[in-house]
C-alpha positions, 0 to 999 in steps of 0.5 A, spaced: 149 799 693 148 792 695 148 791 703 152 785 705 148 780 709 148 780 716 152 773 717 158 777 714 160 778 721 168 777 724 166 770 727 163 768 720 170 770 716 174 767 722 171 761 721 172 761 714 179 762 715 180 756 720 176 752 715 181 754 709 187 752 714 184 745 716 182 743 709 189 745 707 192 741 712 190 734 711 188 735 703 196 737 702 198 730 703 193 726 700 196 726 693 203 723 695 200 718 700 199 712 695 206 713 692 209 714 700 205 707 702 208 704 696 215 706 698 213 703 705 212 696 701 204 697 702 202 698 695 197 693 695 193 697 700 192 703 697 184 703 697 185 703 705 188 710 705 182 713 704 177 708 706 180 707 713 180 715 714 173 715 712 171 709 717 174 713 723 170 719 721 164 716 720 164 712 726 166 719 730 160 723 727 155 721 732 159 723 738 161 729 734 154 731 733 152 729 740 158 733 743 157 739 738 150 740 741 152 739 748 159 742 750 159 747 744 161 747 737 168 750 738 171 744 743 169 740 737 172 744 732 178 744 736 179 737 737 179 735 730 184 740 728 188 737 734 188 730 731 191 733 724 196 736 728 198 730 732 198 725 726 201 729 721 207 730 726 207 722 727 207 720 720 215 721 719 216 717 725 212 711 724 214 708 718 211 701 718 205 699 713 201 697 719 203 704 723 201 708 717 195 705 716 193 706 724 195 713 723 190 714 717 185 711 721 186 716 727 187 722 722 180 720 720 177 723 727 179 730 725 174 730 719 169 726 724 169 732 728 171 739 725 166 739 719 161 737 724 162 743 728 163 748 723 156 746 719 153 747 726 156 753 727 154 756 721 147 754 722 147 757 728 148 764 726 145 764 719 137 766 717 133 760 714 133 764 707 140 765 707 143 758 709 144 756 702 148 762 700 152 762 707 154 754 706 156 756 699 161 761 702 163 757 707 165 751 703 168 756 698 174 757 703 174 750 705 175 748 697 180 754 697 184 750 702 183 743 698 185 746 692 191 750 695 193 744 699 194 739 694 198 743 689 202 746 695 203 739 697 206 736 691 210 742 690 213 741 697 214 734 696 218 734 689 223 740 692 224 738 699 221 731 700 215 728 704 217 729 711 217 736 710 210 736 707 208 732 713 211 737 718 208 743 714 201 740 714 202 740 722 204 747 722 198 749 718 193 745 723 196 749 729 194 756 725 187 753 724 187 752 732 189 759 734 183 762 730 178 757 733 179 759 740 178 766 738 171 765 736 165 766 741 161 760 742 154 759 739 151 754 744 147 757 750 149 754 757 154 749 754 155 743 759 162 741 761 165 735 758 164 728 762 165 721 759 158 720 760 157 724 754 160 718 750 155 713 751 150 713 746 143 710 745 140 708 738 136 714 738 142 719 738 146 716 732 142 717 726 137 723 725 131 720 721 129 726 718 135 727 714 135 720 711 133 722 704 139 727 703 144 723 706 142 717 701 143 722 695 150 724 698 152 717 699 151 715 692 154 722 689 160 722 693 162 715 691 165 718 686 169 722 690 172 716 694 174 714 687 178 720 685 182 720 692 184 713 691 185 712 683 187 719 681 194 719 683 196 713 679 192 715 673 196 722 673 202 718 673 199 714 668 198 720 663 205 723 665 203 728 670 208 729 675 205 733 680 199 729 682 196 734 686 194 738 679 188 734 678 185 736 685 187 743 684 183 744 678 177 741 680 177 744 687 178 751 683 173 750 678 168 749 684 169 755 688 165 760 684 159 756 683 159 754 690 155 761 692 151 761 685 149 754 687 147 756 694 143 762 692 140 758 687 138 753 692 135 758 696 131 761 690 129 755 686 129 749 691 135 744 693 132 738 689 133 742 682 140 744 684 142 737 686 139 734 680 144 738 676 149 736 680 148 729 680 148 729 672 154 733 672 158 728 677 156 722 672 158 726 666 165 728 669 166 720 671 165 718 663 169 724 661 175 721 665 174 714 663 175 716 656 181 721 658 187 719 654 191 726 654 192 731 660 187 736 657 181 731 657 183 729 664 183 736 667 177 738 663 173 732 666 176 735 673 173 742 671 166 738 670 167 734 677 169 740 681 162 744 678 158 738 681 162 738 687 161 746 688 153 745 687 153 739 691 156 741 698 152 747 700 146 744 697 146 738 701 148 741 707 142 747 707 137 741 705 140 737 711 139 743 716 132 745 713 129 738 715 133 738 722 130 741 729 134 746 732 136 743 738 138 737 734 142 740 728 149 737 731 146 730 730 142 731 723 149 734 720 153 728 723 148 723 720 149 727 713 157 726 714 156 719 716 153 718 709 159 722 706 164 718 709 161 711 708 160 713 700 167 716 700 170 710 704 166 705 700 168 708 693 175 708 695 175 701 697 171 698 691 175 703 686 182 700 689 180 693 689 177 694 682 183 698 679 188 692 683 194 696 680 192 694 673 192 701 668 187 697 664 182 697 669 181 705 670 175 706 665 171 701 669 172 704 675 170 711 673 164 708 669 162 705 676 162 711 679 158 714 674 153 709 675 152 711 682 151 718 681 146 716 676 142 712 681 142 719 686 139 723 680 133 717 679 132 718 687 131 725 686 126 725 680 121 722 685 122 727 691 118 734 690 122 740 689 120 746 694 122 753 693 124 756 700 124 763 698 120 767 692 
């Protein structure tokens, strides 16, 4: 009989449950936002839906990393979830294009804070040789939220309209907060918050020890920015009514492989797994570029999901491996800055390259494939180190 690892604690699973709800909250509205922005008269600004979100998330990472190390993981996680709650309530109220774009910018602070706290919390309670597996399991719950959110959001929007969708998103954020406040803080003797903590010097912004995995992540998630921006319109182009279907397919395909990939990176090394992940990402973009039917499109989504499932826990574990214990928040913040930059630039570039012209769809996806291949080339020159035998 297999004995469960010690990281299977109540706090760990509460964190996983909160992660599920948090990711469901803000992801359930994403597939509907391009058409919603068009209805407001902002169809030329679709690339900014994700770009502004990721910009504010990236800008907030150095602050969330420092605060997670100073005042604790839980306050940082709660703050991000509160942002989700407030902004979701405001979407139906502020209905101008400028107001919508401002809300998208503010909404990004949610992912600038909560995931940083989540990753640091997991790192605090997981032994070194189980990080990949634990990150895989935790990210599985986040992915379940990312899968359930868009699928449920598409259904709610079709039946009851987008305003109710925004309010349900806010309610789910409340549930996430209620779970977080039940957790035990892992930072010993946390400081009380004061505004002086928001002052950063240049050494507190970027953790140089984790620049290599951050660069690989930046290049890889360019494709994610493309998917978030272009897929809703591409789904409509292919005659798919529920624009959340692709998101559900790729996220579900990432679920099972996350734990397997995490264990594999613990056993065979982070670089070996990342090579497979980056090649899979490039392949998925090429398949989608050639898709002219729903079946081929969704098959590309399956391959994309497998790549995401390998990439996410492995990069997180790799980053933690290279970080110092007292600076995990800063290291993870650096990783997430690269994440947001890659997604944001992917969103902007794809939005302007697409330019509401369906003839440009293949070009956008081929460009994304090129970024993933560049990540693979970098990995070739990095020695692979096995963490456990």
